[in-house]
C-alpha distance (Angstrom), angle and dihedral (degrees) to the residues before:
residue distance angle dihedral
M1 . . .
S2 3.76 . .
K3 3.80 89.9 .
L4 3.82 92.0 51.3
F5 3.86 96.6 63.4
P6 3.79 96.8 60.3
Y7 3.80 88.8 47.4
L8 3.83 92.3 50.7
F9 3.76 91.1 44.5
R10 3.81 93.4 52.3
N11 3.83 92.0 47.7
S12 3.84 92.2 46.3
A13 3.78 90.5 50.7
A14 3.83 90.5 49.5
I15 3.80 92.1 48.1
L16 3.86 90.8 47.3
F17 3.81 89.9 48.2
V18 3.80 91.5 51.5
A19 3.82 91.0 46.1
L20 3.78 92.6 51.3
W21 3.78 92.6 49.4
T22 3.76 90.4 46.8
L23 3.83 89.2 52.9
V24 3.85 89.8 48.5
I25 3.83 92.0 50.5
L26 3.81 92.5 45.5
S27 3.78 90.0 48.8
I28 3.76 91.3 52.0
L29 3.77 91.4 47.2
S30 3.80 91.9 47.8
V31 3.81 91.5 50.5
G32 3.79 90.2 49.6
I33 3.77 92.5 47.2
A34 3.80 92.3 46.5
S35 3.83 90.1 49.1
R36 3.81 91.8 49.5
V37 3.79 92.8 46.5
S38 3.81 90.5 47.6
S39 3.81 89.6 50.1
E40 3.77 91.0 50.6
I41 3.81 92.5 47.3
N42 3.80 90.1 51.4
L43 3.78 91.3 47.2
A44 3.80 90.1 49.7
K45 3.82 90.2 49.7
Y46 3.84 90.8 48.2
L47 3.82 92.5 50.4
D48 3.81 91.5 45.0
N49 3.83 91.2 50.5
R50 3.81 90.3 46.2
L51 3.85 91.9 50.9
I52 3.80 92.0 47.2
S53 3.77 89.9 48.0
F54 3.79 92.0 51.3
Y55 3.82 92.5 55.5
L56 3.81 90.0 44.1
A57 3.81 88.6 55.5
K58 3.81 89.7 47.8
A59 3.79 89.2 51.4
A60 3.81 89.8 50.2
V61 3.83 89.9 52.9
N62 3.81 92.7 49.8
Q63 3.83 92.0 47.5
T64 3.78 89.3 51.3
I65 3.79 92.8 49.8
I66 3.80 90.7 52.9
E67 3.80 92.5 45.9
L68 3.80 92.2 50.0
K69 3.77 91.9 48.3
N70 3.78 92.1 52.1
K71 3.83 91.1 45.5
A72 3.80 92.2 50.7
E73 3.79 89.4 60.6
K74 3.83 90.7 59.0
K75 3.83 104.8 38.7
N76 3.76 140.4 -6.1
Y77 3.78 104.4 -141.6
D78 3.82 133.8 79.6
T79 3.80 133.0 -148.9
L80 3.75 135.8 -169.2
Y81 3.76 92.3 -110.3
E82 3.80 92.4 57.6
L83 3.78 95.0 44.0
R84 3.78 98.7 44.9
R85 3.81 94.4 47.1
K86 3.80 108.0 119.4
R87 3.79 116.4 -112.9
E88 3.78 121.9 -166.5
A89 3.80 141.3 169.4
I90 3.79 139.3 179.5
L91 3.78 116.4 -134.5
G92 3.79 118.8 179.2
E93 3.81 110.2 -66.4
G94 3.80 93.8 -3.2
S95 3.79 145.9 45.3
F96 3.76 138.9 -162.7
E97 3.79 138.2 -147.9
L98 3.79 122.6 -161.9
Y99 3.75 144.2 169.1
L100 3.81 129.7 -173.0
T101 3.79 132.7 -123.7
D102 3.78 126.0 -169.0
E103 3.76 123.8 -118.1
E104 3.78 87.3 -165.9
G105 3.78 86.0 64.6
L106 3.82 86.3 72.1
I107 3.82 135.4 60.5
N108 3.78 118.1 -98.6
I109 3.76 107.7 -128.8
S110 3.83 89.4 -159.0
A111 3.85 92.1 62.8
P112 3.84 110.2 146.1
S113 3.83 93.7 -127.2
S114 3.78 135.3 37.9
S115 3.87 93.5 -115.4
L116 3.80 93.2 91.1
I117 3.80 98.8 46.2
E118 3.81 105.8 29.2
H119 3.83 93.5 95.9
L120 3.77 97.2 47.6
P121 3.86 109.8 128.4
G122 3.76 114.9 -101.8
L123 3.84 96.2 22.3
D124 3.77 122.1 112.6
P125 3.88 122.9 -167.4
T126 3.79 90.8 -91.9
L127 3.80 94.0 55.7
V128 3.81 92.6 42.1
E129 3.87 89.0 55.0
A130 3.82 90.6 45.8
I131 3.86 90.2 54.7
T132 3.75 94.2 43.7
Q133 3.80 93.7 49.2
S134 3.81 96.8 38.7
H135 3.78 115.6 133.1
Q136 3.83 88.5 -142.9
K137 3.83 92.1 72.6
P138 2.93 130.3 150.8
F139 3.78 88.3 51.6
L140 3.78 115.9 -144.5
L141 3.83 93.8 -162.4
K142 3.76 127.1 23.0
E143 3.85 88.8 -132.8
E144 3.82 86.4 71.6
L145 3.80 87.0 80.8
L146 3.77 87.6 75.1
L147 3.82 87.1 70.8
I148 3.80 90.5 63.6
E149 3.80 113.3 97.5
G150 3.80 111.1 -106.8
I151 3.82 97.7 22.5
T152 3.72 104.5 111.0
P153 3.86 125.5 -173.9
E154 3.87 86.9 -105.6
I155 3.86 92.4 55.2
F156 3.81 91.8 42.0
S157 3.80 91.3 52.4
E158 3.87 89.6 58.7
F159 3.79 93.3 66.0
K160 3.83 109.2 13.2
N161 3.84 92.9 105.2
L162 3.79 91.2 54.6
I163 3.79 99.2 55.1
T164 3.79 140.6 70.6
T165 3.80 139.1 177.4
Y166 3.80 94.0 -147.2
S167 3.77 107.5 67.5
S168 3.81 133.5 95.0
C169 3.79 93.7 -108.6
Q170 3.83 90.0 -100.6
V171 3.82 126.1 100.2
N172 3.78 121.5 -131.1
I173 3.79 106.2 -130.2
N174 3.80 89.6 -159.4
T175 3.81 95.0 61.4
A176 3.80 108.2 22.6
S177 3.80 115.4 113.4
G178 3.80 123.2 -121.8
D179 3.82 89.5 -102.8
V180 3.79 91.5 53.7
L181 3.78 92.1 48.8
R182 3.79 89.8 50.4
A183 3.78 89.3 49.6
L184 3.80 87.5 58.2
G185 3.80 87.6 61.9
L186 3.81 99.8 -100.4
E187 3.80 115.6 145.9
D188 3.84 119.5 -115.0
G189 3.82 93.9 -108.1
L190 3.79 93.0 54.6
V191 3.80 91.8 45.4
E192 3.81 90.1 54.1
I193 3.83 90.5 50.3
I194 3.81 90.9 51.7
L195 3.79 92.5 48.8
R196 3.85 93.2 47.1
Y197 3.80 89.6 50.3
R198 3.80 90.9 51.3
K199 3.82 95.1 47.2
G200 3.77 93.5 60.3
E201 3.85 125.8 -156.6
D202 3.81 96.6 -33.8
Q203 3.84 90.9 51.4
L204 3.77 90.1 -136.7
E205 3.78 121.8 128.3
A206 3.82 122.4 -118.8
T207 3.84 96.9 12.3
E208 3.78 129.8 131.3
D209 3.80 97.0 -96.9
D210 3.80 95.0 54.5
G211 3.77 117.9 143.1
E212 3.80 114.3 -119.3
F213 3.78 138.9 -160.6
K214 3.79 105.2 -134.6
D215 3.80 98.4 -174.0
A216 3.76 133.2 18.6
A217 3.79 91.8 -132.8
S218 3.81 90.6 58.6
I219 3.85 97.8 49.6
L220 3.80 94.1 101.1
N221 3.80 94.7 46.0
D222 3.81 91.0 47.7
L223 3.81 90.5 53.8
R224 3.82 92.9 44.9
K225 3.80 89.2 54.9
F226 3.83 90.7 48.7
T227 3.85 98.2 48.6
I228 3.78 144.9 -25.7
L229 3.79 114.7 -74.3
T230 3.75 126.0 -158.2
V231 3.78 121.1 -123.4
E232 3.78 89.6 -108.5
Q233 3.80 92.4 51.9
E234 3.80 91.9 50.4
L235 3.79 89.9 49.4
Q236 3.77 92.4 52.0
I237 3.79 92.3 53.9
A238 3.81 92.4 42.8
E239 3.87 90.3 51.9
L240 3.84 92.6 53.2
L241 3.81 91.1 46.7
S242 3.85 92.1 48.6
K243 3.83 88.4 53.7
N244 3.82 90.7 48.4
L245 3.76 91.3 -123.2
L246 3.83 98.0 132.2
C247 3.78 129.2 71.9
V248 3.82 137.3 163.4
N249 3.81 101.4 -142.0
S250 3.76 141.2 60.6
S251 3.81 122.7 -113.1
N252 3.78 95.5 172.0
L253 3.78 122.0 39.5
K254 3.79 132.3 -172.1
L255 3.81 116.6 -140.4
N256 3.76 112.9 -150.6
I257 3.82 104.8 -162.3
L258 3.78 134.5 -176.5
T259 3.78 116.0 -170.5
K260 3.82 126.4 -160.0
V261 3.77 127.2 -161.6
H262 3.83 119.3 -163.5
G263 3.80 87.1 -8.4
R264 3.80 96.2 -57.5
P265 3.83 124.8 110.9
S266 3.80 110.2 -100.7
M267 3.86 126.7 165.3
R268 3.82 129.9 -1.2
Y269 3.80 121.4 -146.0
A270 3.75 136.3 -164.4
I271 3.76 109.8 -165.1
I272 3.83 127.2 175.3
L273 3.79 113.5 -151.0
D274 3.79 128.4 -164.6
R275 3.78 100.6 -134.8
S276 3.77 100.0 -152.1
S277 3.78 98.2 46.2
G278 3.82 101.4 27.4
K279 3.86 87.1 -129.0
I280 3.77 117.3 150.9
K281 3.83 109.2 -129.4
F282 3.78 98.1 178.5
W283 3.83 135.6 18.6
Q284 3.81 124.7 -175.3
E285 3.78 128.6 168.5
N286 3.75 133.8 -177.9
């Protein structure tokens, strides 16, 4: 009997040792499986949110197309106040918020002549001619200008926020920034007059009392009624109008969209829409 206890003790220890290692291995496996399952669940949630966000963005585009069509039946001009107004909708498990910006408020770098780009900061006549004559036109992305000899990143940075490749080669005087108006060749004093006219009585941009140019042909008369213009200022406006470089409406609009799923921010979208056809020219998500 005395020989039996050591034997049983040794076997019990071995069994306990094996059991402990088995538990350790199972624990490691369970952690690995749990981690993998958790990763797959998170991936599934991410893909689900992304899919919902995509359809929310599509819904935002469709809503905008309908809104623009209804608006076109009432008036044919656009202002910052109307475009920047926040739109939102709740759709099932998600929602979206959006506001619009105007590609016609920028200068189209693919313009057929130099008249629209010759005053862009950083460009000399040689570079203006190189852009105008470039075999790469029409440019798909404004960054393609960096492929033109002589246009360095430093030069490009001087005007990159003033240009687009998605406009009608006219500039909307209702939505163009002061820098864009100056890049059209307008003197500082005239630019300030235009901006004051647009801001309305409260002198705040993009508010309900904004002044508006309703027709390109009436721009000069509207400014004359607002204040006294010099002969030079009138000539500058008249020259742009004679070259058909000014407009009062938006043919290409950028939709800036934030989607939410289950109340939490999800994807952001930048979508450029051709107003007349409803065609999407550009789609970016992040």
